[in-house]
C-alpha positions in Angstrom: 63.9 -1.4 3.3 60.7 -1.6 1.3 60.6 1.0 -1.5 57.5 2.1 -3.4 57.7 4.4 -6.5 54.6 6.5 -7.3 53.8 7.2 -11.0 55.3 10.2 -12.7 52.5 12.8 -12.7 53.3 15.8 -14.9 51.9 15.8 -18.5 52.3 18.8 -20.7 49.2 20.2 -22.5 50.3 18.6 -25.8 50.4 15.2 -24.1 54.2 14.8 -23.9 55.7 13.3 -20.7 57.6 16.1 -18.8 60.9 15.0 -17.4 61.0 16.1 -13.8 64.2 17.9 -12.5 63.5 17.2 -8.8 62.6 14.0 -7.0 61.1 13.9 -3.6 61.8 11.1 -1.1 59.7 10.5 2.0 61.0 8.2 4.6 58.8 6.8 7.4 59.0 4.4 10.3 57.0 3.4 13.3 59.5 3.5 16.1 59.3 6.3 18.8 63.0 6.1 19.7 65.7 8.3 18.3 67.5 6.7 15.3 70.9 8.4 14.8 72.8 8.1 11.5 70.3 6.0 9.7 71.4 5.1 6.1 68.6 5.5 3.6 69.1 3.3 0.5 67.1 4.0 -2.7 67.5 1.8 -5.8 69.0 4.0 -8.5 66.5 2.7 -11.0 63.8 4.6 -9.1 65.9 7.8 -9.1 66.4 7.4 -12.9 62.7 7.0 -13.5 62.0 10.3 -11.5 65.0 12.1 -13.0 65.8 10.6 -16.4 69.5 11.2 -17.3 70.6 12.1 -13.8 74.3 11.4 -13.3 75.9 10.5 -10.0 78.4 13.4 -10.2 75.7 16.0 -11.0 73.0 15.7 -8.3 72.4 17.3 -5.0 70.6 15.6 -2.1 68.9 18.0 0.4 66.9 17.7 3.6 63.6 19.5 4.2 65.5 22.6 5.3 67.5 22.8 2.1 70.7 21.6 3.7 73.0 19.7 1.2 73.6 16.1 2.4 76.6 13.9 1.7 75.6 11.0 -0.6 77.0 8.0 -2.3 75.9 6.0 -5.3 77.0 2.3 -5.4 77.0 -0.5 -7.9 75.9 -3.1 -5.4 72.8 -3.9 -7.4 73.5 -2.6 -11.0 70.3 -2.4 -13.0 71.7 -2.6 -16.6 74.5 -1.6 -18.8 74.4 2.1 -19.9 75.6 2.2 -23.5 74.0 5.7 -24.1 75.5 7.2 -21.0 72.2 8.3 -19.5 72.7 7.1 -16.0 70.7 3.9 -15.7 73.4 1.4 -14.6 74.1 2.5 -11.1 73.1 0.5 -8.0 71.8 2.4 -5.0 71.7 6.0 -3.7 72.8 6.3 0.0 72.4 9.2 2.3 71.9 9.6 6.0 69.4 11.1 8.5 69.3 11.2 12.3 65.7 10.8 13.4 64.8 12.5 16.6 62.7 10.7 19.2 59.1 10.7 18.0 60.1 11.9 14.4 58.4 9.3 12.3 58.8 11.0 8.9 61.4 12.9 7.0 61.5 14.4 3.5 64.3 14.9 1.1 64.9 16.0 -2.5 67.2 14.9 -5.2 68.0 17.5 -7.8 70.0 17.6 -11.0 72.8 20.1 -11.0 74.8 21.8 -13.7 78.0 21.8 -11.7 79.9 18.7 -10.7 79.5 17.6 -7.1 83.0 16.8 -5.6 83.3 13.5 -3.6 82.5 13.7 0.2 84.9 12.8 2.9 85.0 9.0 3.6 83.5 7.8 6.9 83.7 4.1 5.9 86.4 2.1 4.3 87.6 -1.5 3.7 90.4 -3.2 1.9 92.4 -6.3 1.4 95.8 -6.0 3.1 98.4 -8.1 1.1 101.2 -6.4 3.0 100.1 -8.1 6.3 99.5 -11.8 5.3 96.1 -11.3 3.5 94.3 -9.5 6.3 91.1 -7.8 5.4 90.4 -4.7 7.4 87.4 -2.3 7.6 86.2 0.7 9.6 83.8 3.6 10.0 84.1 6.7 12.1 83.5 4.8 15.3 85.3 1.5 15.2 87.6 -0.7 13.1 87.9 -4.5 12.5 90.0 -7.0 10.7 90.0 -10.7 9.9 92.5 -13.1 8.5 93.3 -14.5 5.1 95.0 -17.5 3.5 98.6 -16.3 3.9 98.3 -16.1 7.7 96.8 -19.6 7.8 99.5 -21.2 5.5 102.2 -23.3 7.1 105.6 -21.7 7.6 107.2 -24.0 5.0 110.3 -22.0 4.6 111.1 -22.1 8.3 111.5 -18.3 8.5 109.3 -17.8 11.5 106.2 -16.6 9.6 103.2 -16.1 11.9 100.7 -18.9 11.5 97.1 -18.5 12.7 94.2 -20.6 11.4 90.9 -19.0 12.4 87.7 -17.5 10.9 87.3 -15.3 14.0 86.9 -11.5 13.7 89.1 -8.9 15.3 88.4 -5.4 16.7 90.6 -2.3 16.4 89.4 0.3 18.9 89.6 3.9 17.6 89.4 7.1 19.5 89.3 9.3 16.3 86.7 9.7 13.6 89.0 9.7 10.6 90.2 6.6 8.9 93.1 4.8 10.5 93.5 1.4 8.8 96.1 2.5 6.2 98.1 4.5 8.7 98.1 1.7 11.3 99.3 -0.9 8.9 102.0 1.5 7.7 103.1 1.9 11.3 103.8 -1.7 11.6 102.6 -4.6 13.8 104.2 -3.5 17.1 102.9 0.1 17.0 99.2 -0.6 16.6 99.2 -2.6 19.8 99.9 0.6 21.7 97.7 3.7 22.0 99.6 6.5 20.4 96.7 8.9 20.3 94.4 7.3 17.8 93.5 4.0 19.5 94.9 0.5 19.5 94.5 -3.2 18.8 93.7 -4.5 22.3 91.4 -7.4 21.4 92.3 -11.0 21.5 91.1 -13.5 18.9 93.3 -16.6 18.7 91.3 -19.7 18.0 88.1 -18.2 19.3 85.3 -16.7 17.2 86.6 -13.3 18.2 83.8 -10.8 17.9 81.2 -12.1 15.5 82.7 -15.2 13.9 80.4 -18.1 13.1 80.3 -21.9 13.2 77.9 -24.8 13.1 76.7 -26.0 16.5 75.5 -29.5 17.2 74.5 -28.9 20.8 77.8 -30.0 22.2 80.5 -28.9 19.7 81.3 -26.0 17.5 82.5 -26.7 14.0 84.3 -23.8 12.4 86.0 -23.0 9.1 89.4 -21.7 8.3 90.6 -18.2 7.3 88.6 -16.6 4.5 89.6 -17.8 1.0 88.5 -14.9 -1.2 87.2 -11.4 -1.0 85.1 -8.9 -3.0 84.4 -5.2 -2.4 81.0 -4.1 -3.6 80.9 -0.5 -2.3 83.5 1.6 -0.5 82.2 4.7 1.2 81.9 7.5 1.9 78.7 6.5 3.7 78.5 2.7 3.3 81.1 0.0 2.6 79.9 -3.4 1.5 82.2 -6.4 1.0 82.0 -10.2 1.0 84.3 -12.8 2.3 84.0 -16.4 1.1 85.1 -19.4 3.3 85.9 -22.8 1.8 83.8 -25.8 2.9 84.6 -27.5 6.2 83.2 -30.6 7.9 80.5 -30.0 10.4 79.7 -33.4 12.0 79.5 -35.0 8.6 77.9 -32.1 6.7 80.1 -30.2 4.2 79.4 -26.5 4.9 80.7 -23.4 3.1 79.9 -19.7 3.9 79.8 -16.4 2.2 79.6 -13.5 4.7 78.5 -10.0 3.5 79.5 -7.1 5.7 77.6 -3.8 5.5 79.4 -1.0 7.3 77.6 2.3 7.8 78.9 5.7 9.0 78.0 6.7 12.5 77.2 3.3 13.9 78.8 1.0 16.5 77.3 -2.1 14.7 77.9 -3.6 11.3 75.2 -5.6 9.5 76.2 -9.1 8.7 74.5 -11.5 6.2 76.0 -15.0 6.4 74.9 -17.5 3.7 75.7 -21.1 4.5 75.6 -23.7 1.7 75.2 -27.4 2.6 73.4 -30.6 1.5 71.7 -33.3 3.5 69.9 -31.8 6.5 67.0 -29.4 5.9 68.5 -27.1 8.6 71.6 -26.6 10.6 72.1 -24.6 13.8 74.6 -21.8 13.4 76.3 -20.1 16.3 77.7 -16.6 16.4 80.4 -16.1 19.1 82.2 -13.7 21.4 85.5 -14.6 22.8 85.3 -15.5 26.6 88.8 -13.9 27.1 88.8 -10.9 24.8 91.4 -8.7 26.4 95.1 -8.6 25.4 96.9 -11.5 27.0 98.8 -9.1 29.4 95.6 -7.6 30.8 93.7 -8.5 33.9 90.1 -8.4 32.9 86.5 -8.7 34.2 84.0 -9.8 31.7 80.3 -9.3 32.4 78.0 -11.3 30.0 74.4 -10.5 29.1 72.0 -12.9 27.5 68.7 -11.2 26.6 66.6 -12.9 23.9 68.1 -11.8 20.6 71.2 -10.2 22.1 74.4 -11.6 23.5 76.6 -8.9 25.1 79.9 -8.4 27.0 81.2 -5.5 29.0 84.9 -5.8 29.7 86.9 -3.8 32.2 90.7 -4.0 32.2 93.5 -3.1 34.5 94.6 -0.6 31.9 93.5 0.3 28.4 90.0 1.2 29.5 86.8 -0.7 29.1 84.9 -1.9 26.1 81.6 -3.6 25.0 80.9 -6.2 22.4 77.6 -7.5 21.3 75.8 -9.8 18.8 72.2 -9.0 17.9 70.6 -12.0 16.2 66.9 -11.4 15.4 66.1 -15.1 14.7 68.0 -16.4 17.8 66.7 -19.6 19.3 68.9 -19.6 22.4 72.4 -19.3 23.8 75.2 -21.7 24.4 78.9 -21.8 25.2 82.0 -23.8 24.6 85.5 -23.6 26.1 86.5 -20.5 24.1 83.2 -18.7 23.3 79.9 -17.3 24.4 77.5 -18.3 21.7 74.1 -17.2 20.4 72.4 -19.7 18.0 69.8 -19.8 15.3 68.6 -22.3 12.7 69.6 -21.8 9.0 68.6 -23.3 5.7 71.1 -23.8 2.9 71.4 -20.8 0.6 69.3 -18.4 2.8 71.2 -15.6 4.5 71.3 -15.3 8.3 71.3 -11.7 9.4 72.9 -10.5 12.6 74.5 -7.3 13.9 78.1 -7.1 15.2 78.9 -4.3 17.6 81.8 -3.0 19.6 82.7 0.2 21.5 85.6 1.5 23.6 85.0 3.9 26.5 88.0 6.0 25.4 86.3 6.8 22.1 83.5 8.5 24.0 80.5 7.0 22.2 79.9 4.5 24.9 81.3 5.0 28.4 79.3 2.7 30.7 77.7 -0.8 30.7 74.2 0.8 30.9 74.8 3.0 27.8 76.1 -0.1 25.9 72.9 -2.0 26.8 70.8 0.8 25.5 72.7 0.8 22.2 72.1 -2.9 21.9 68.4 -2.5 22.5 68.2 0.2 19.9 69.9 -2.0 17.3 67.3 -4.8 18.0 64.5 -2.2 17.7 65.7 -0.8 14.5 66.0 -4.3 13.0 62.3 -4.9 13.9 61.1 -1.6 12.6 62.7 -0.9 9.2 62.5 2.4 7.3 60.1 2.7 4.4 60.7 5.2 1.5 58.6 6.5 -1.3 59.9 8.4 -4.3 57.6 10.9 -6.1 58.0 13.9 -8.5 56.4 17.3 -8.6 
């Protein structure tokens, strides 16, 4: 999002700068389609300029009708230390708005309050899962995911029958409820979350594939992939947006040593996460990276029919099963140069340069959750994600 701050305007008669108590935010875009649950991100440095001394626990964010909106302030991009305690060291202010079709502008206010604002209910969440062999799991109010860490990839040296899986593929946990389930499902135990007991289930198959949204280096014939993630870092954790990074140790890709840092941005109300993968390598000026979807994504005991769509920047699947309903998966890759496949994966590919992030969008939806119930609805969701990526929001912060 491109942000522009207009100058503070109010000067007192004696010439002193008047500290405004209310900041106005105007958000615009040039897309005619409806844009539900858009997250608006404003650098806190700009809020601080408009509202000097504002603290994250003593503000109210309101829409144009005066409705109080849930908000979050992160430390994703901290501006400075704050030794005087005047509220300059935060990162970004997040809140959401659903734009109706044809609504190209919306206005909001941020006000200082005397009373403390309690935290809002979390709609996004992510954490490291040491109790399940270093999984990392994340979710919003629509969908959940997980991926696999070093403990799962380590050999079973003690001979105790520890599960071993070496993969950098990404898993899906399909929810049918809006509230967080990750902690409860891990507390239930491995066998329980493979059955729908009213909240959803893990019905997706990863194995050695890319799962839904894993990456690798493609040389035109072969896919070269890394191992389980090596380290993790949480940068923001709800209630509106969760941001975290997973780092992957270097692997050999046809003679090039490649490492990856993958940043996940998980927003409330969305079927898609925003992914920024940064690959580091030396030698060639560019490599071709592939993002994959497992060709056989259903649980091993399911009969399935997988319909694949390849449409420019989007790679999609719609999967119908003998039981457990139907689901869609998708990758939207704005810089895509084509599609490919190997024995395990459908692939969409794009060129990358060392140290420059590759942005793509990872989506999944289950018909039993009710957000997406048909292949046609899923295709419209995918098209909207591509359109939103091509038409970003723009925000301006002003004062009275």
